[in-house]
DSSP file (Angstrom, degrees, kcal/mol; ACC not computed):
  #  RESIDUE AA STRUCTURE BP1 BP2  ACC     N-H-->O    O-->H-N    N-H-->O    O-->H-N    TCO  KAPPA ALPHA  PHI   PSI    X-CA   Y-CA   Z-CA
    1    1 A X              0   0    0      0, 0.0     2,-0.3     0, 0.0   154,-0.2   0.000 360.0 360.0 360.0 145.6  128.1  103.5   97.7
    2    2 A X  E     -A  154   0A   0    152,-2.3   152,-3.7     2,-0.0     2,-0.4  -0.991 360.0-157.0-133.1 146.2  126.2  104.0  100.9
    3    3 A X  E     -A  153   0A   0     -2,-0.3     2,-0.3   150,-0.2   150,-0.2  -0.963  11.4-178.4-124.1 135.5  123.6  101.8  102.5
    4    4 A X  E     -A  152   0A   0    148,-2.2   148,-2.6    -2,-0.4     2,-0.4  -0.969  10.9-157.1-133.9 152.2  120.8  102.8  104.9
    5    5 A X  E     -A  151   0A   0     -2,-0.3     2,-0.3   146,-0.2   146,-0.3  -0.966  11.3-174.0-125.4 142.4  118.1  100.9  106.8
    6    6 A X  E     -A  150   0A   0    144,-3.2   144,-2.5    -2,-0.4     2,-0.3  -0.955   5.1-175.4-135.4 157.4  114.8  102.3  108.1
    7    7 A X  E     +A  149   0A   0     -2,-0.3     2,-0.3   142,-0.2   142,-0.2  -0.990   6.4 170.9-145.0 143.1  112.0  101.0  110.3
    8    8 A X  E     -A  148   0A   0    140,-2.2   140,-2.4    -2,-0.3     2,-0.3  -0.991   8.3-172.4-153.8 153.9  108.7  102.5  111.4
    9    9 A X  E     -A  147   0A   0     -2,-0.3     2,-0.3   138,-0.2   138,-0.2  -0.998   3.6-176.8-143.8 142.5  105.6  101.4  113.1
   10   10 A X  E     -A  146   0A   0    136,-2.2   136,-2.2    -2,-0.3     2,-0.2  -0.991  28.5-112.6-142.5 150.0  102.2  103.1  113.8
   11   11 A X  E     -A  145   0A   0     21,-0.5    21,-3.0    -2,-0.3   134,-0.3  -0.546  29.8-122.2 -79.6 138.3   99.1  102.1  115.7
   12   12 A X  E     +D   31   0B   0    132,-2.6     2,-0.3    -2,-0.2    19,-0.2  -0.602  36.1 174.6 -80.8 146.8   95.8  101.4  113.7
   13   13 A X  E >   -D   30   0B   0     17,-2.5    17,-2.7    -2,-0.3     3,-0.9  -0.989  32.4-109.6-153.5 138.7   92.9  103.5  114.8
   14   14 A X  E 3  S+D   29   0B   0     -2,-0.3    15,-0.2    15,-0.2     3,-0.1  -0.328  99.6  38.3 -65.6 154.9   89.3  104.0  113.6
   15   15 A X  T 3  S+     0   0    0     13,-0.5     2,-0.3     1,-0.3    -1,-0.2   0.556  95.2 104.3  80.9   9.5   88.5  107.3  111.9
   16   16 A X  S <  S-     0   0    0     -3,-0.9     2,-0.3    12,-0.1    -1,-0.3  -0.909  71.7-114.5-116.8 148.5   91.8  107.6  110.1
   17   17 A X        -     0   0    0     -2,-0.3    14,-0.9    14,-0.1     2,-0.7  -0.602  24.8-129.0 -75.5 141.4   92.8  107.1  106.5
   18   18 A X  E     +E   25   0C   0      7,-0.6     7,-3.3    -2,-0.3     2,-0.5  -0.824  32.8 175.3 -93.2 113.3   95.1  104.3  105.7
   19   19 A X  E     +E   24   0C   0     -2,-0.7     2,-0.4    17,-0.4    20,-0.4  -0.974   3.8 169.6-121.3 123.9   98.0  105.6  103.5
   20   20 A X  E >  S-E   23   0C   0      3,-2.5     3,-2.1    -2,-0.5    18,-0.1  -0.993  73.0  -7.7-135.5 129.2  100.9  103.3  102.5
   21   21 A X  T 3  S-     0   0    0     -2,-0.4    95,-0.2     1,-0.3    94,-0.1   0.814 129.1 -58.5  58.7  29.3  103.5  104.3  100.0
   22   22 A X  T 3  S+     0   0    0      1,-0.2     2,-0.4    93,-0.1    -1,-0.3   0.538 114.3 117.5  77.8   6.8  101.5  107.4   99.2
   23   23 A X  E <   -E   20   0C   0     -3,-2.1    -3,-2.5    85,-0.0     2,-0.5  -0.918  65.0-129.6-111.1 129.5   98.4  105.3   98.2
   24   24 A X  E     -E   19   0C   0     -2,-0.4     2,-0.5    -5,-0.2    -5,-0.2  -0.676  25.1-156.5 -77.7 127.8   95.1  105.5  100.1
   25   25 A X  E     -E   18   0C   0     -7,-3.3    -7,-0.6    -2,-0.5     2,-0.6  -0.899  18.7-120.1-103.9 127.0   94.0  102.0  101.0
   26   26 A X        +     0   0    0     -2,-0.5     2,-0.3    -9,-0.1    77,-0.1  -0.585  58.9 130.3 -66.5 113.7   90.4  101.2  101.6
   27   27 A X        -     0   0    0     -2,-0.6    -9,-0.2    76,-0.1    -2,-0.0  -0.976  66.3-115.1-162.4 153.9   90.1  100.0  105.2
   28   28 A X  S    S+     0   0    0     -2,-0.3   -13,-0.5   -11,-0.1     2,-0.3   0.468  99.5  42.5 -76.3  -0.9   88.0  100.6  108.3
   29   29 A X  E     -D   14   0B   0    -15,-0.2     2,-0.2   -14,-0.1   -15,-0.2  -0.957  65.3-164.6-138.9 159.8   91.1  101.9  110.2
   30   30 A X  E     -D   13   0B   0    -17,-2.7   -17,-2.5    -2,-0.3     2,-0.4  -0.759  34.5 -80.7-132.0-176.2   94.0  104.0  109.5
   31   31 A X  E     -D   12   0B   0    -14,-0.9     2,-0.4     5,-0.3   -19,-0.2  -0.737  36.7-133.4 -95.5 136.6   97.4  104.7  111.1
   32   32 A X        +     0   0    0    -21,-3.0   -21,-0.5    -2,-0.4     2,-0.3  -0.721  49.9 114.5 -89.7 131.8   97.7  107.1  114.0
   33   33 A X  S    S-     0   0    0     -2,-0.4    37,-0.1     2,-0.3   -23,-0.0  -0.963  73.4 -93.1-178.9 171.3  100.5  109.7  113.8
   34   34 A X  S    S+     0   0    0     -2,-0.3    36,-3.5    35,-0.1    37,-0.2   0.846 114.0  30.5 -69.4 -40.3  101.3  113.4  113.6
   35   35 A X  S    S-     0   0    0     34,-0.3    -2,-0.3    35,-0.2    37,-0.2   0.040 126.9 -63.0 -93.8-150.6  101.5  113.3  109.8
   36   36 A X        -     0   0    0     35,-1.8   -17,-0.4    -4,-0.1    -5,-0.3   0.543  68.2-129.3 -75.7  -5.5   99.5  110.9  107.6
   37   37 A X        +     0   0    0     34,-0.2     2,-1.3     1,-0.2     3,-0.1   0.780  39.5 175.5  63.2  33.4  101.5  108.2  109.4
   38   38 A X     >  -     0   0    0      1,-0.2     4,-2.6   -18,-0.1    -1,-0.2  -0.550  11.1-168.9 -67.6  94.8  102.6  106.4  106.2
   39   39 A X  H  > S+     0   0    0     -2,-1.3     4,-2.4   -20,-0.4    -1,-0.2   0.827  80.9  54.9 -62.2 -32.8  104.8  103.8  107.8
   40   40 A X  H  > S+     0   0    0    -21,-0.3     4,-2.2     2,-0.2    -1,-0.2   0.952 111.0  42.3 -66.4 -48.2  106.3  102.8  104.4
   41   41 A X  H  > S+     0   0    0      2,-0.2     4,-2.8     1,-0.2    -2,-0.2   0.878 113.1  54.8 -67.2 -36.7  107.4  106.2  103.4
   42   42 A X  H  X S+     0   0    0     -4,-2.6     4,-2.7     1,-0.2    -1,-0.2   0.939 108.3  48.2 -61.2 -44.8  108.7  106.9  107.0
   43   43 A X  H  X S+     0   0    0     -4,-2.4     4,-2.4     2,-0.2   107,-0.2   0.918 111.4  51.4 -59.4 -42.4  110.8  103.8  106.8
   44   44 A X  H  X S+     0   0    0     -4,-2.2     4,-3.0     2,-0.2     5,-0.2   0.944 109.7  49.4 -57.1 -50.1  112.1  104.9  103.4
   45   45 A X  H  X S+     0   0    0     -4,-2.8     4,-3.0     1,-0.2     5,-0.3   0.929 110.6  49.9 -59.0 -46.0  113.0  108.3  104.8
   46   46 A X  H  X S+     0   0    0     -4,-2.7     4,-2.9     2,-0.2    -1,-0.2   0.911 110.4  49.6 -58.1 -43.6  114.8  106.8  107.7
   47   47 A X  H  X S+     0   0    0     -4,-2.4     4,-2.3     2,-0.2    -2,-0.2   0.953 113.2  47.7 -63.6 -48.2  116.8  104.5  105.3
   48   48 A X  H  X S+     0   0    0     -4,-3.0     4,-1.0     1,-0.2    -2,-0.2   0.950 114.9  44.3 -56.9 -49.4  117.8  107.5  103.1
   49   49 A X  H ><>S+     0   0    0     -4,-3.0     5,-2.5     1,-0.2     3,-0.7   0.911 112.9  52.6 -66.6 -38.7  118.8  109.7  106.0
   50   50 A X  H ><5S+     0   0    0     -4,-2.9     3,-1.6    -5,-0.3    -1,-0.2   0.861  99.1  63.8 -62.4 -36.2  120.7  106.7  107.6
   51   51 A X  H 3<5S+     0   0    0     -4,-2.3    -1,-0.2     1,-0.3   -48,-0.2   0.838 114.8  31.5 -57.2 -33.8  122.7  106.1  104.4
   52   52 A X  T <<5S-     0   0    0     -4,-1.0    -1,-0.3    -3,-0.7    -2,-0.2   0.146 112.5-114.2-113.3  22.2  124.3  109.5  104.7
   53   53 A X  T < 5 +     0   0    0     -3,-1.6    -3,-0.2     1,-0.1    -2,-0.1   0.897  68.8 142.0  49.9  50.6  124.3  109.7  108.5
   54   54 A X      < -     0   0    0     -5,-2.5     2,-0.3     1,-0.4    -4,-0.2   0.069  61.0-110.5-109.4  18.7  121.8  112.6  108.5
   55   55 A X        -     0   0    0     -6,-0.3    -1,-0.4    -5,-0.1     2,-0.3  -0.631  46.4 -64.7  89.3-144.3  119.8  111.5  111.6
   56   56 A X    >>  -     0   0    0     -2,-0.3     4,-2.1    -3,-0.1     3,-0.5  -0.835  44.4 -90.8-142.6 177.9  116.2  110.3  111.4
   57   57 A X  H 3> S+     0   0    0      1,-0.3     4,-2.6    -2,-0.3    -1,-0.0   0.837 122.0  53.8 -66.2 -33.3  112.7  111.4  110.4
   58   58 A X  H 34 S+     0   0    0      2,-0.2    -1,-0.3     1,-0.2     5,-0.1   0.811 108.6  49.5 -68.7 -30.1  112.0  112.6  114.0
   59   59 A X  H <4 S+     0   0    0     -3,-0.5     3,-0.4     2,-0.1    -2,-0.2   0.929 119.5  36.2 -75.1 -44.6  115.0  114.8  114.1
   60   60 A X  H  < S+     0   0    0     -4,-2.1    -2,-0.2     1,-0.2     2,-0.2   0.827 133.8  23.7 -80.8 -30.7  114.3  116.4  110.7
   61   61 A X  S  < S-     0   0    0     -4,-2.6    -1,-0.2    -5,-0.2    -2,-0.1  -0.588  84.4-164.6-131.8  68.6  110.5  116.6  111.0
   62   62 A X    >   -     0   0    0     -3,-0.4     3,-1.7    -2,-0.2     6,-0.3  -0.206  25.7-129.2 -65.6 146.5  109.6  116.5  114.7
   63   63 A X  T 3  S+     0   0    0      1,-0.3    -1,-0.1    -5,-0.1    -5,-0.0   0.444 106.0  69.5 -74.1  -0.2  106.1  115.8  115.8
   64   64 A X  T 3  S+     0   0    0      5,-0.0     2,-0.6     2,-0.0    -1,-0.3   0.470  81.8  87.6 -88.9  -7.2  106.2  118.9  118.0
   65   65 A X    X   -     0   0    0     -3,-1.7     3,-1.8     1,-0.1     4,-0.1  -0.861  66.0-155.5-102.0 114.5  106.2  121.1  114.8
   66   66 A X  G >  S+     0   0    0     -2,-0.6     3,-1.2     1,-0.3    -1,-0.1   0.607  86.1  78.6 -70.1 -10.0  102.7  121.9  113.6
   67   67 A X  G 3  S+     0   0    0      1,-0.2    -1,-0.3     3,-0.0    -6,-0.0   0.771  97.8  46.0 -61.1 -23.5  104.1  122.4  110.1
   68   68 A X  G X  S+     0   0    0     -3,-1.8     3,-1.4    -6,-0.3     2,-0.3   0.349  80.5 128.9-104.3   6.9  104.1  118.7  109.8
   69   69 A X  T <  S-     0   0    0     -3,-1.2   -34,-0.3     1,-0.3   -35,-0.1  -0.490  92.0 -13.8 -65.8 122.7  100.6  118.0  111.3
   70   70 A X  T 3  S+     0   0    0    -36,-3.5    -1,-0.3    -2,-0.3   -35,-0.2   0.633  97.1 160.5  61.9  17.7   98.6  115.8  108.9
   71   71 A X    <   -     0   0    0     -3,-1.4   -35,-1.8   -37,-0.2     2,-0.5  -0.381  50.0-106.0 -69.7 145.4  101.2  116.4  106.1
   72   72 A X    >>  -     0   0    0    -37,-0.2     3,-2.1     1,-0.2     4,-0.8  -0.623  25.2-138.8 -72.0 123.9  101.4  114.0  103.3
   73   73 A X  H 3> S+     0   0    0     -2,-0.5     4,-2.4     1,-0.3    -1,-0.2   0.731  98.4  69.6 -58.2 -24.2  104.6  112.0  103.9
   74   74 A X  H 3> S+     0   0    0      1,-0.2     4,-2.0     2,-0.2    -1,-0.3   0.825  94.3  57.0 -64.2 -28.4  105.5  112.1  100.2
   75   75 A X  H <> S+     0   0    0     -3,-2.1     4,-1.7     2,-0.2    -1,-0.2   0.876 107.5  47.6 -68.7 -37.7  106.2  115.8  100.7
   76   76 A X  H  X S+     0   0    0     -4,-0.8     4,-2.2     1,-0.2    -2,-0.2   0.930 109.4  53.7 -65.5 -42.7  108.7  114.9  103.4
   77   77 A X  H  X S+     0   0    0     -4,-2.4     4,-2.8     1,-0.2    -2,-0.2   0.894 105.4  53.4 -59.7 -40.1  110.2  112.3  101.1
   78   78 A X  H  X S+     0   0    0     -4,-2.0     4,-1.9     1,-0.2    -1,-0.2   0.892 108.6  50.5 -61.6 -41.6  110.7  115.0   98.4
   79   79 A X  H  X S+     0   0    0     -4,-1.7     4,-1.5     2,-0.2    -1,-0.2   0.844 111.2  47.8 -67.0 -34.4  112.6  117.2  101.0
   80   80 A X  H  X S+     0   0    0     -4,-2.2     4,-2.3     2,-0.2    -2,-0.2   0.904 109.9  51.2 -66.8 -42.4  114.8  114.4  101.9
   81   81 A X  H  X S+     0   0    0     -4,-2.8     4,-2.9     1,-0.2     5,-0.2   0.887 107.5  53.9 -63.2 -35.7  115.6  113.5   98.3
   82   82 A X  H  X S+     0   0    0     -4,-1.9     4,-2.3     2,-0.2    -1,-0.2   0.917 109.0  48.5 -65.0 -40.7  116.5  117.1   97.6
   83   83 A X  H  X S+     0   0    0     -4,-1.5     4,-1.2     2,-0.2    -1,-0.2   0.910 113.8  47.9 -65.5 -39.7  119.0  117.1  100.6
   84   84 A X  H ><>S+     0   0    0     -4,-2.3     5,-1.9     1,-0.2     3,-0.6   0.953 111.9  47.9 -66.7 -46.3  120.5  113.8   99.2
   85   85 A X  H ><5S+     0   0    0     -4,-2.9     3,-2.3     1,-0.2    -2,-0.2   0.912 106.8  57.3 -59.4 -44.2  120.7  115.1   95.7
   86   86 A X  H 3<5S+     0   0    0     -4,-2.3    -1,-0.2     1,-0.3    -2,-0.2   0.808 104.5  53.6 -58.4 -28.2  122.4  118.3   97.0
   87   87 A X  T <<5S-     0   0    0     -4,-1.2    -1,-0.3    -3,-0.6    -2,-0.2   0.420 126.5-102.9 -88.4   3.1  125.1  116.2   98.5
   88   88 A X  T < 5S+     0   0    0     -3,-2.3    69,-3.1     1,-0.3     2,-0.3   0.693  79.5 122.3  89.4  21.5  125.7  114.4   95.2
   89   89 A X  E   < -B  156   0A   0     -5,-1.9     2,-0.3    67,-0.3    -1,-0.3  -0.785  35.6-173.7-116.3 159.7  123.9  111.2   95.7
   90   90 A X  E     -B  155   0A   0     65,-2.4    65,-2.9    -2,-0.3     2,-0.5  -0.957  36.8 -91.5-143.3 163.6  121.1  109.3   94.0
   91   91 A X  E     -B  154   0A   0     29,-0.3    63,-0.3    -2,-0.3     3,-0.1  -0.650  29.2-176.4 -82.9 128.0  119.1  106.1   94.8
   92   92 A X  E     -     0   0A   0     61,-3.2     2,-0.3    -2,-0.5    -1,-0.2   0.928  68.7 -28.7 -74.9 -62.2  120.5  102.9   93.4
   93   93 A X  E     -B  153   0A   0     60,-0.9    60,-2.3     2,-0.0    -1,-0.4  -0.972  52.2-144.8-155.5 169.9  117.7  100.7   94.6
   94   94 A X  E     -Bc 152 127A   0     32,-2.4    34,-2.2    -2,-0.3     2,-0.4  -0.999   9.1-171.8-140.1 127.9  115.2  100.4   97.4
   95   95 A X  E     +Bc 151 128A   0     56,-2.8    56,-2.2    -2,-0.4     2,-0.3  -0.991  17.3 170.6-124.8 125.4  113.9   97.2   99.0
   96   96 A X  E     -Bc 150 129A   0     32,-2.2    34,-1.4    -2,-0.4     2,-0.4  -0.886  20.3-161.9-129.8 158.7  111.0   97.4  101.4
   97   97 A X  E     -Bc 149 130A   0     52,-2.5    52,-2.5    -2,-0.3     2,-0.4  -0.987   8.4-154.1-142.3 138.6  108.5   95.2  103.4
   98   98 A X  E     -Bc 148 131A   0     32,-2.9    34,-2.2    -2,-0.4     2,-0.6  -0.911   9.7-153.6-105.2 134.6  105.2   96.1  105.0
   99   99 A X  E     +Bc 147 132A   0     48,-3.4    48,-2.1    -2,-0.4     2,-0.3  -0.928  34.5 140.0-111.2 111.8  104.1   94.0  107.9
  100  100 A X        -     0   0    0     32,-2.5     3,-0.2    -2,-0.6     5,-0.1  -0.987  43.5-157.0-153.6 134.3  100.3   93.9  108.3
  101  101 A X  S    S+     0   0    0     39,-0.5     2,-0.3     1,-0.4    -1,-0.1   0.911  80.8  53.9 -72.9 -46.2   97.8   91.2  109.2
  102  102 A X  S    S+     0   0    0     38,-0.2    -1,-0.4     1,-0.1     2,-0.1  -0.976  87.4  35.2-144.1 147.5   95.0   93.3  107.5
  103  103 A X  S    S-     0   0    0     -2,-0.3     2,-0.2    -3,-0.2    -1,-0.1   0.605  78.7-122.5 -84.6 165.7   94.3   94.6  105.0
  104  104 A X        -     0   0    0      1,-0.1     3,-0.1    -2,-0.1    -2,-0.1  -0.529  28.6-171.2 -70.1 134.9   95.7   92.4  102.2
  105  105 A X    >>  +     0   0    0     -2,-0.2     3,-1.8    -5,-0.1     4,-1.0   0.474  51.7 102.7-109.7  -4.0   98.0   94.7  100.2
  106  106 A X  H >> S+     0   0    0      1,-0.3     3,-0.7     2,-0.2     4,-0.5   0.856  82.3  53.1 -56.1 -40.2   99.0   92.8   97.1
  107  107 A X  H 34 S+     0   0    0      1,-0.2    -1,-0.3     2,-0.1     4,-0.3   0.721 111.7  46.9 -68.4 -17.7   96.6   94.7   94.8
  108  108 A X  H <> S+     0   0    0     -3,-1.8     4,-2.0     1,-0.1     3,-0.3   0.583  87.4  87.2-100.2 -10.1   97.9   98.0   95.9
  109  109 A X  H <X S+     0   0    0     -4,-1.0     4,-2.8    -3,-0.7     5,-0.2   0.859  84.5  54.8 -59.8 -42.2  101.7   97.3   95.7
  110  110 A X  H  X S+     0   0    0     -4,-0.5     4,-2.0     1,-0.2    -1,-0.2   0.911 110.0  48.0 -61.1 -39.0  102.0   98.3   91.9
  111  111 A X  H  > S+     0   0    0     -3,-0.3     4,-2.4    -4,-0.3    -1,-0.2   0.892 111.9  49.5 -69.9 -40.4  100.5  101.7   92.7
  112  112 A X  H  X S+     0   0    0     -4,-2.0     4,-2.7     2,-0.2     5,-0.3   0.914 108.9  51.6 -68.0 -38.0  102.8  102.1   95.6
  113  113 A X  H  X S+     0   0    0     -4,-2.8     4,-2.8     1,-0.2    -2,-0.2   0.925 111.4  48.1 -58.8 -44.9  105.8  101.2   93.6
  114  114 A X  H  X S+     0   0    0     -4,-2.0     4,-2.2     2,-0.2     5,-0.2   0.895 113.0  48.7 -61.0 -43.2  104.8  103.8   91.0
  115  115 A X  H  X S+     0   0    0     -4,-2.4     4,-2.4     2,-0.2    -2,-0.2   0.965 114.7  42.8 -65.0 -50.7  104.3  106.4   93.6
  116  116 A X  H  X S+     0   0    0     -4,-2.7     4,-1.8   -95,-0.2     5,-0.2   0.931 113.9  51.4 -60.4 -50.5  107.6  105.8   95.4
  117  117 A X  H  X>S+     0   0    0     -4,-2.8     5,-2.6    -5,-0.3     4,-0.9   0.908 111.9  47.1 -55.1 -45.8  109.6  105.6   92.1
  118  118 A X  H ><5S+     0   0    0     -4,-2.2     3,-0.8     1,-0.2    -1,-0.2   0.939 113.0  48.5 -63.2 -46.2  108.1  108.9   90.8
  119  119 A X  H 3<5S+     0   0    0     -4,-2.4    -1,-0.2     1,-0.3    -2,-0.2   0.745 115.5  43.5 -70.2 -22.1  108.8  110.6   94.1
  120  120 A X  H 3<5S-     0   0    0     -4,-1.8   -29,-0.3    -5,-0.2    -1,-0.3   0.499 109.3-125.1 -95.1  -5.6  112.4  109.3   94.2
  121  121 A X  T <<5S+     0   0    0     -4,-0.9     2,-0.3    -3,-0.8    -3,-0.2   0.922  70.2 118.0  62.4  48.0  112.9  110.1   90.5
  122  122 A X  S   <S-     0   0    0     -5,-2.6    -1,-0.3    -6,-0.1    -2,-0.2  -0.911  71.0 -86.3-137.3 167.8  113.9  106.6   89.7
  123  123 A X    >   -     0   0    0     -2,-0.3     3,-2.0     1,-0.1     4,-0.2  -0.371  34.9-118.4 -74.6 152.4  112.6  103.7   87.5
  124  124 A X  G >  S+     0   0    0      1,-0.3     3,-1.6     2,-0.2    -1,-0.1   0.780 111.5  67.9 -56.6 -29.1  110.0  101.3   88.9
  125  125 A X  G 3  S+     0   0    0      1,-0.3    -1,-0.3     3,-0.0    -2,-0.0   0.629  94.3  59.4 -72.9 -12.1  112.5   98.4   88.5
  126  126 A X  G <  S+     0   0    0     -3,-2.0   -32,-2.4   -33,-0.1     2,-0.5   0.433  94.6  74.3 -94.7   3.5  114.6  100.0   91.3
  127  127 A X  E <   -c   94   0A   0     -3,-1.6     2,-0.5   -34,-0.2   -32,-0.2  -0.956  57.5-173.8-122.4 129.2  111.9   99.8   93.9
  128  128 A X  E     +c   95   0A   0    -34,-2.2   -32,-2.2    -2,-0.5     2,-0.4  -0.984   4.3 179.2-118.2 126.9  110.8   96.5   95.6
  129  129 A X  E     +c   96   0A   0     -2,-0.5     2,-0.3   -34,-0.2   -32,-0.2  -0.992   4.7 175.9-127.2 125.3  107.8   96.5   97.9
  130  130 A X  E     -c   97   0A   0    -34,-1.4   -32,-2.9    -2,-0.4     2,-0.3  -0.871  14.0-151.9-125.0 157.1  106.7   93.3   99.6
  131  131 A X  E     +c   98   0A   0     -2,-0.3     2,-0.3   -34,-0.2   -32,-0.2  -0.964  18.5 165.7-127.8 150.0  103.9   92.6  102.2
  132  132 A X  E     -c   99   0A   0    -34,-2.2   -32,-2.5    -2,-0.3     2,-0.2  -0.970  25.9-130.8-150.8 163.9  103.7   89.9  104.8
  133  133 A X        -     0   0    0     -2,-0.3   -32,-0.1   -34,-0.2     8,-0.1  -0.519  20.7-126.8-100.6 179.5  101.8   89.1  107.9
  134  134 A X    >   -     0   0    0     -2,-0.2     3,-1.3     3,-0.1     7,-0.1   0.070  51.4-106.4-109.5  21.4  103.2   88.0  111.2
  135  135 A X  T 3  S-     0   0    0      1,-0.3     3,-0.1     5,-0.1     6,-0.1   0.913  75.4 -56.9  54.1  46.4  101.0   84.9  111.3
  136  136 A X  T 3  S+     0   0    0      1,-0.2     2,-0.3     4,-0.0    -1,-0.3   0.669 106.6 134.2  61.6  22.1   98.7   86.5  113.9
  137  137 A X    <>  -     0   0    0     -3,-1.3     4,-2.1     4,-0.1     3,-0.2  -0.776  56.4 -10.4 -99.8 147.5  101.7   87.0  116.4
  138  138 A X  H  > S-     0   0    0     -2,-0.3     4,-2.2     2,-0.2     5,-0.2   0.114 109.0 -40.9  62.9-172.9  102.3   90.2  118.2
  139  139 A X  H  4>S+     0   0    0      1,-0.2     5,-3.0     2,-0.2     6,-0.8   0.783 139.8  51.4 -62.0 -28.8  100.7   93.6  117.9
  140  140 A X  H >45S+     0   0    0     -3,-0.2     3,-2.3     4,-0.2   -39,-0.5   0.958 110.2  49.1 -68.5 -50.4  100.7   93.3  114.1
  141  141 A X  H 3<5S+     0   0    0     -4,-2.1    -2,-0.2     1,-0.3    -3,-0.2   0.850 108.7  52.6 -54.6 -35.5   99.0   89.9  114.3
  142  142 A X  T 3<5S-     0   0    0     -4,-2.2    -1,-0.3    -5,-0.1    -2,-0.2   0.395 117.2-117.7 -83.9   6.1   96.4   91.3  116.6
  143  143 A X  T < 5S+     0   0    0     -3,-2.3    -3,-0.2    -5,-0.2    -2,-0.1   0.840  78.3 127.3  62.0  38.5   95.8   94.0  114.0
  144  144 A X  S   <S-     0   0    0     -5,-3.0  -132,-2.6     1,-0.2     2,-0.3   0.635  74.2  -8.8 -92.2 -18.0   96.9   96.8  116.4
  145  145 A X  E     -A   11   0A   0     -6,-0.8     2,-0.4  -134,-0.3   -44,-0.3  -0.977  57.4-122.3-168.5 174.0   99.4   98.3  114.0
  146  146 A X  E     -A   10   0A   0   -136,-2.2  -136,-2.2    -2,-0.3     2,-0.3  -0.959  23.6-166.4-128.2 141.2  101.3   98.2  110.9
  147  147 A X  E     -AB   9  99A   0    -48,-2.1   -48,-3.4    -2,-0.4     2,-0.3  -0.895   0.9-166.0-125.9 160.9  105.2   98.2  110.5
  148  148 A X  E     -AB   8  98A   0   -140,-2.4  -140,-2.2    -2,-0.3     2,-0.3  -0.990   3.4-162.8-145.0 148.0  107.5   98.8  107.6
  149  149 A X  E     -AB   7  97A   0    -52,-2.5   -52,-2.5    -2,-0.3     2,-0.4  -0.986  10.2-173.9-132.2 146.6  111.2   98.2  106.9
  150  150 A X  E     -AB   6  96A   0   -144,-2.5  -144,-3.2    -2,-0.3     2,-0.4  -0.994  12.4-168.5-142.0 143.8  113.4   99.6  104.2
  151  151 A X  E     -AB   5  95A   0    -56,-2.2   -56,-2.8    -2,-0.4     2,-0.3  -0.999  14.7-170.1-130.7 134.6  116.9   99.3  102.9
  152  152 A X  E     -AB   4  94A   0   -148,-2.6  -148,-2.2    -2,-0.4     2,-0.5  -0.924  16.9-150.8-129.2 148.3  118.4  101.6  100.4
  153  153 A X  E     -AB   3  93A   0    -60,-2.3   -61,-3.2    -2,-0.3   -60,-0.9  -0.980  17.2-163.2-112.1 126.8  121.5  101.8   98.3
  154  154 A X  E     -AB   2  91A   0   -152,-3.7  -152,-2.3    -2,-0.5     2,-0.3  -0.895   4.4-166.9-107.0 142.4  122.8  105.2   97.5
  155  155 A X  E     - B   0  90A   0    -65,-2.9   -65,-2.4    -2,-0.4     2,-0.2  -0.906  32.2 -99.2-123.2 152.1  125.3  105.8   94.6
  156  156 A X  E     - B   0  89A   0     -2,-0.3     2,-0.7   -67,-0.2   -67,-0.3  -0.521  42.7-115.5 -71.2 136.1  127.3  108.9   93.8
  157  157 A X    >   -     0   0    0    -69,-3.1     3,-2.2    -2,-0.2     5,-0.1  -0.631  19.5-150.2 -72.4 113.0  125.6  110.8   91.0
  158  158 A X  T 3  S+     0   0    0     -2,-0.7    -1,-0.2     1,-0.3    -2,-0.1   0.669  93.8  60.8 -67.4 -13.0  128.0  110.7   88.2
  159  159 A X  T 3  S+     0   0    0    -71,-0.0     2,-0.3     2,-0.0    -1,-0.3   0.512  96.0  76.7 -85.6  -6.7  126.8  114.0   86.8
  160  160 A X    <   -     0   0    0     -3,-2.2   -73,-0.0   -72,-0.2    -4,-0.0  -0.835  63.3-154.7-110.3 145.7  127.8  115.8   90.1
  161  161 A X              0   0    0     -2,-0.3    -1,-0.1     1,-0.2    -3,-0.1   0.504 360.0 360.0 -88.5  -7.9  131.3  116.8   91.2
  162  162 A X              0   0    0     -5,-0.1    -1,-0.2   -76,-0.0   -73,-0.0   0.482 360.0 360.0 -81.1 360.0  130.5  116.8   95.0
């Protein structure tokens, strides 16, 4: 077994779409970033990469590379999953938390779970997504940004010899 942890944060800005867990959330602001700035997927990617000591999202998909400009972060997640599977690992389970004062996310979490589970090729019961506020404290509380944290358990794929 291998365990990895990931964290990401992006600034909220008018004129951008808000995408979390591959789901577009109706809101008057979105997250600023080189890609779609999906903090949840970025945290998951870093957790997956960390579990196998493969660096981080910035190393693999640098914001200086225009191939990743405005890319759907789920495409990056698929590339990371492919690398993990080629090394003989699979996701055991994933636990995440999104930190946002606004918008309220509870209604969107089931769709996020479905999106992440499908992209990681696992059952929805293996994916936990929670949302919390910071009780109006800090940059999240002032609605300046959104952060996410993820922890993942990888297990050896029993069908692989590597």
